[in-house]
C-alpha positions as a Python dict, from the first residue, in 0.01 Angstrom:
ca = {
    (1, 'X'): (0, 0, 0),
    (2, 'X'): (121, 349, -87),
    (3, 'X'): (129, 550, 238),
    (4, 'X'): (65, 874, 47),
    (5, 'X'): (-268, 740, -78),
    (6, 'X'): (-371, 646, 276),
    (7, 'X'): (-333, 1007, 394),
    (8, 'X'): (-616, 1256, 430),
    (9, 'X'): (-640, 1629, 364),
    (10, 'X'): (-820, 1823, 641),
    (11, 'X'): (-917, 2186, 706),
    (12, 'X'): (-1128, 2360, 970),
    (13, 'X'): (-1444, 2557, 883),
    (14, 'X'): (-1624, 2785, 1131),
    (15, 'X'): (-2004, 2755, 1121),
    (16, 'X'): (-2165, 2984, 1374),
    (17, 'X'): (-2019, 2901, 1719),
    (18, 'X'): (-1910, 2559, 1604),
    (19, 'X'): (-1588, 2460, 1426),
    (20, 'X'): (-1612, 2173, 1185),
    (21, 'X'): (-1320, 1957, 1079),
    (22, 'X'): (-1355, 1862, 710),
    (23, 'X'): (-1136, 1586, 570),
    (24, 'X'): (-1108, 1416, 228),
    (25, 'X'): (-861, 1155, 102),
    (26, 'X'): (-542, 1317, -32),
    (27, 'X'): (-597, 1148, -369),
    (28, 'X'): (-928, 1332, -421),
    (29, 'X'): (-773, 1664, -319),
    (30, 'X'): (-483, 1623, -562),
    (31, 'X'): (-718, 1514, -840),
    (32, 'X'): (-943, 1820, -788),
    (33, 'X'): (-645, 2053, -795),
    (34, 'X'): (-515, 1889, -1109),
    (35, 'X'): (-848, 1933, -1292),
    (36, 'X'): (-871, 2303, -1203),
    (37, 'X'): (-514, 2367, -1310),
    (38, 'X'): (-565, 2199, -1646),
    (39, 'X'): (-845, 2432, -1775),
    (40, 'X'): (-715, 2554, -2117),
    (41, 'X'): (-637, 2924, -2161),
    (42, 'X'): (-846, 2927, -2481),
    (43, 'X'): (-1161, 2888, -2271),
    (44, 'X'): (-1116, 3235, -2127),
    (45, 'X'): (-1337, 3511, -2283),
    (46, 'X'): (-1122, 3748, -2499),
    (47, 'X'): (-1134, 4123, -2437),
    (48, 'X'): (-1277, 4327, -2728),
    (49, 'X'): (-1200, 4699, -2751),
    (50, 'X'): (-1305, 4978, -2985),
    (51, 'X'): (-1095, 5008, -3302),
    (52, 'X'): (-814, 5258, -3341),
    (53, 'X'): (-829, 5575, -3548),
    (54, 'X'): (-822, 5549, -3930),
    (55, 'X'): (-501, 5669, -4095),
    (56, 'X'): (-393, 5857, -4410),
    (57, 'X'): (-717, 6060, -4432),
    (58, 'X'): (-749, 6273, -4747),
    (59, 'X'): (-1032, 6515, -4838),
    (60, 'X'): (-1098, 6653, -5188),
    (61, 'X'): (-1341, 6947, -5221),
    (62, 'X'): (-1622, 6938, -5476),
    (63, 'X'): (-1929, 7148, -5545),
    (64, 'X'): (-2131, 7151, -5219),
    (65, 'X'): (-1934, 6860, -5074),
    (66, 'X'): (-1607, 6675, -5023),
    (67, 'X'): (-1483, 6328, -5110),
    (68, 'X'): (-1298, 6159, -4823),
    (69, 'X'): (-1067, 5855, -4831),
    (70, 'X'): (-863, 5679, -4561),
    (71, 'X'): (-694, 5353, -4468),
    (72, 'X'): (-804, 5107, -4200),
    (73, 'X'): (-675, 5161, -3843),
    (74, 'X'): (-373, 4967, -3722),
    (75, 'X'): (-591, 4790, -3462),
    (76, 'X'): (-947, 4661, -3506),
    (77, 'X'): (-981, 4616, -3127),
    (78, 'X'): (-999, 4238, -3152),
    (79, 'X'): (-1317, 4233, -3361),
    (80, 'X'): (-1373, 4296, -3733),
    (81, 'X'): (-1455, 4655, -3832),
    (82, 'X'): (-1823, 4686, -3924),
    (83, 'X'): (-1819, 5033, -4080),
    (84, 'X'): (-1695, 5390, -4093),
    (85, 'X'): (-1859, 5729, -4032),
    (86, 'X'): (-1741, 6069, -4157),
    (87, 'X'): (-1887, 6373, -3978),
    (88, 'X'): (-1847, 6735, -4087),
    (89, 'X'): (-1802, 7016, -3837),
    (90, 'X'): (-1973, 7260, -3832),
    (91, 'X'): (-2302, 7132, -3970),
    (92, 'X'): (-2299, 6765, -3870),
    (93, 'X'): (-2340, 6629, -4225),
    (94, 'X'): (-2232, 6266, -4244),
    (95, 'X'): (-2160, 5981, -4481),
    (96, 'X'): (-2122, 5617, -4377),
    (97, 'X'): (-1991, 5291, -4522),
    (98, 'X'): (-2012, 4926, -4420),
    (99, 'X'): (-1643, 4869, -4480),
    (100, 'X'): (-1540, 5077, -4782),
    (101, 'X'): (-1268, 5332, -4711),
    (102, 'X'): (-1412, 5619, -4912),
    (103, 'X'): (-1735, 5823, -4916),
    (104, 'X'): (-1861, 6171, -5005),
    (105, 'X'): (-2006, 6422, -4759),
    (106, 'X'): (-2271, 6638, -4929),
    (107, 'X'): (-2471, 6943, -4827),
    (108, 'X'): (-2168, 7158, -4742),
    (109, 'X'): (-2157, 7530, -4821),
    (110, 'X'): (-1923, 7651, -5092),
    (111, 'X'): (-1671, 7904, -4968),
    (112, 'X'): (-1654, 7761, -4611),
    (113, 'X'): (-1397, 7551, -4423),
    (114, 'X'): (-1484, 7225, -4245),
    (115, 'X'): (-1323, 6968, -4018),
    (116, 'X'): (-1405, 6612, -4127),
    (117, 'X'): (-1386, 6345, -3853),
    (118, 'X'): (-1348, 5980, -3960),
    (119, 'X'): (-1425, 5696, -3712),
    (120, 'X'): (-1417, 5318, -3742),
    (121, 'X'): (-1668, 5096, -3560),
    (122, 'X'): (-1687, 4735, -3441),
    (123, 'X'): (-1920, 4550, -3202),
    (124, 'X'): (-1771, 4746, -2910),
    (125, 'X'): (-1864, 5083, -3062),
    (126, 'X'): (-1699, 5374, -3245),
    (127, 'X'): (-1329, 5433, -3197),
    (128, 'X'): (-1117, 5746, -3190),
    (129, 'X'): (-1147, 5991, -3482),
    (130, 'X'): (-892, 6105, -3734),
    (131, 'X'): (-955, 6461, -3854),
    (132, 'X'): (-875, 6641, -4179),
    (133, 'X'): (-966, 6998, -4275),
    (134, 'X'): (-1102, 7104, -4613),
    (135, 'X'): (-1193, 7442, -4760),
    (136, 'X'): (-1466, 7452, -5023),
    (137, 'X'): (-1412, 7699, -5303),
    (138, 'X'): (-1701, 7918, -5425),
    (139, 'X'): (-1894, 7791, -5726),
    (140, 'X'): (-1906, 7980, -6056),
    (141, 'X'): (-2215, 7920, -6269),
    (142, 'X'): (-2452, 8073, -6521),
    (143, 'X'): (-2757, 8243, -6375),
    (144, 'X'): (-2982, 8050, -6617),
    (145, 'X'): (-2941, 7744, -6840),
    (146, 'X'): (-3088, 7938, -7132),
    (147, 'X'): (-3186, 8291, -7228),
    (148, 'X'): (-3358, 8469, -7513),
    (149, 'X'): (-3127, 8766, -7554),
    (150, 'X'): (-3330, 9054, -7687),
    (151, 'X'): (-3225, 9323, -7720),
    (152, 'X'): (-2915, 9276, -7495),
    (153, 'X'): (-2685, 8994, -7606),
    (154, 'X'): (-2510, 8882, -7288),
    (155, 'X'): (-2476, 8586, -7057),
    (156, 'X'): (-2489, 8641, -6680),
    (157, 'X'): (-2234, 8451, -6467),
    (158, 'X'): (-2258, 8428, -6087),
    (159, 'X'): (-2022, 8340, -5801),
    (160, 'X'): (-2179, 8165, -5501),
    (161, 'X'): (-1973, 8350, -5237),
    (162, 'X'): (-1763, 8665, -5218),
    (163, 'X'): (-1389, 8607, -5193),
    (164, 'X'): (-1080, 8808, -5101),
    (165, 'X'): (-904, 8697, -5419),
    (166, 'X'): (-979, 8749, -5788),
    (167, 'X'): (-1172, 8460, -5943),
    (168, 'X'): (-1143, 8389, -6313),
    (169, 'X'): (-1303, 8137, -6543),
    (170, 'X'): (-1267, 8082, -6918),
    (171, 'X'): (-1555, 8027, -7159),
    (172, 'X'): (-1595, 7865, -7500),
    (173, 'X'): (-1878, 7870, -7753),
    (174, 'X'): (-2036, 7611, -7981),
    (175, 'X'): (-2350, 7581, -8193),
    (176, 'X'): (-2661, 7603, -7979),
    (177, 'X'): (-2964, 7378, -8000),
    (178, 'X'): (-3226, 7440, -8270),
    (179, 'X'): (-3562, 7558, -8138),
    (180, 'X'): (-3888, 7637, -8314),
    (181, 'X'): (-4168, 7835, -8150),
    (182, 'X'): (-4493, 7964, -8295),
    (183, 'X'): (-4343, 8302, -8385),
    (184, 'X'): (-3976, 8228, -8472),
    (185, 'X'): (-3711, 7959, -8512),
    (186, 'X'): (-3346, 7928, -8403),
    (187, 'X'): (-3058, 7733, -8547),
    (188, 'X'): (-2724, 7652, -8390),
    (189, 'X'): (-2484, 7907, -8537),
    (190, 'X'): (-2196, 7993, -8301),
    (191, 'X'): (-2011, 8168, -8586),
    (192, 'X'): (-2267, 8449, -8569),
    (193, 'X'): (-2159, 8535, -8212),
    (194, 'X'): (-1847, 8724, -8111),
    (195, 'X'): (-1628, 8659, -7913),
    (196, 'X'): (-1595, 8283, -7961),
    (197, 'X'): (-1403, 8243, -7632),
    (198, 'X'): (-1262, 8450, -7348),
    (199, 'X'): (-1227, 8495, -6972),
    (200, 'X'): (-1465, 8618, -6702),
    (201, 'X'): (-1317, 8781, -6390),
    (202, 'X'): (-1469, 8849, -6047),
    (203, 'X'): (-1286, 9111, -5844),
    (204, 'X'): (-1277, 9060, -5464),
    (205, 'X'): (-1628, 9109, -5327),
    (206, 'X'): (-1805, 9067, -5664),
    (207, 'X'): (-2057, 8789, -5727),
    (208, 'X'): (-2195, 8881, -6072),
    (209, 'X'): (-2032, 8926, -6410),
    (210, 'X'): (-2152, 8928, -6771),
    (211, 'X'): (-2022, 8807, -7107),
    (212, 'X'): (-2129, 9058, -7374),
    (213, 'X'): (-2177, 8931, -7729),
    (214, 'X'): (-2226, 9097, -8065),
    (215, 'X'): (-2428, 8909, -8327),
    (216, 'X'): (-2368, 8924, -8702),
    (217, 'X'): (-2552, 8832, -8910),
    (218, 'X'): (-2882, 8856, -8728),
    (219, 'X'): (-3034, 8589, -8954),
    (220, 'X'): (-2892, 8241, -8910),
    (221, 'X'): (-2822, 7984, -9175),
    (222, 'X'): (-2922, 7622, -9128),
    (223, 'X'): (-3282, 7673, -9019),
    (224, 'X'): (-3514, 7379, -9059),
    (225, 'X'): (-3711, 7331, -9378),
    (226, 'X'): (-4031, 7322, -9174),
    (227, 'X'): (-3972, 7669, -9031),
    (228, 'X'): (-3894, 7815, -9372),
    (229, 'X'): (-4204, 7657, -9524),
    (230, 'X'): (-4431, 7836, -9278),
    (231, 'X'): (-4238, 8162, -9314),
    (232, 'X'): (-4095, 8187, -8962),
    (233, 'X'): (-3797, 8420, -8913),
    (234, 'X'): (-3483, 8229, -8816),
    (235, 'X'): (-3215, 8349, -8574),
    (236, 'X'): (-2883, 8212, -8445),
    (237, 'X'): (-2829, 8024, -8117),
    (238, 'X'): (-2504, 7961, -7928),
    (239, 'X'): (-2403, 7741, -7634),
    (240, 'X'): (-2162, 7911, -7391),
    (241, 'X'): (-1963, 7679, -7161),
    (242, 'X'): (-1748, 7769, -6859),
    (243, 'X'): (-1411, 7592, -6829),
    (244, 'X'): (-1087, 7610, -6627),
    (245, 'X'): (-1202, 7800, -6315),
    (246, 'X'): (-930, 7953, -6099),
    (247, 'X'): (-993, 7993, -5722),
    (248, 'X'): (-1343, 7851, -5779),
    (249, 'X'): (-1532, 7535, -5874),
    (250, 'X'): (-1776, 7487, -6157),
    (251, 'X'): (-2129, 7520, -6022),
    (252, 'X'): (-2457, 7346, -6111),
    (253, 'X'): (-2505, 7535, -6442),
    (254, 'X'): (-2170, 7543, -6623),
    (255, 'X'): (-2331, 7600, -6966),
    (256, 'X'): (-2601, 7829, -7100),
    (257, 'X'): (-2776, 7856, -7437),
    (258, 'X'): (-2836, 8200, -7586),
    (259, 'X'): (-3111, 8249, -7844),
    (260, 'X'): (-3069, 8581, -8022),
    (261, 'X'): (-3372, 8780, -8130),
    (262, 'X'): (-3354, 9138, -8265),
}
């Protein structure tokens, strides 16, 4: 017989005013301790934290918004990233993704500066933000997509915000769209308009400028057979397009059609 197996393990336990002596065979005590000590570490519940801040954040201004891109944070907190949120300040405009690392914030005001905060999220919540600043340029645009220019032959160009610097934008011309109404017809004839191209300038503080045109001849060639058959007078039309803005962005109406009538 092994003497070690014949031994007992005892301890004293106070219960009220009494003291109990509790004893078990040493073999059972050793076995119990061995089982507890052999619980694998993998059975422990892992700790999940919020993800780190995204890195390499870049913002590109656009008309009334900004495109934002970034790279995933160095740490996902121990759980896969479920999405990203970009928040503009001031204003609170947001864009979100379910994993893509780019989105566009819209509804921003041209001519203003914003801080854009990018956060990653996992099941533990949203992590720390990375911030990038972006300044939106004012938008240059035509006041109207089309105009019947009689008797003044000019196109009106607007700037969305005043600036402290001179804004310039070039323009080009091409044949306008043919139109027939009950009293006259128009044919695309850019050659009848002068100048054919040029530059519009906004001095600091200005928000309106015009492009004056002269028209010669006042009767266009290329009118439809239908209009000539019914004896309608025919006039030239031109499409004016803004290009190459400097210190500004192209706005919602970068082209305008002019229909000349004497």
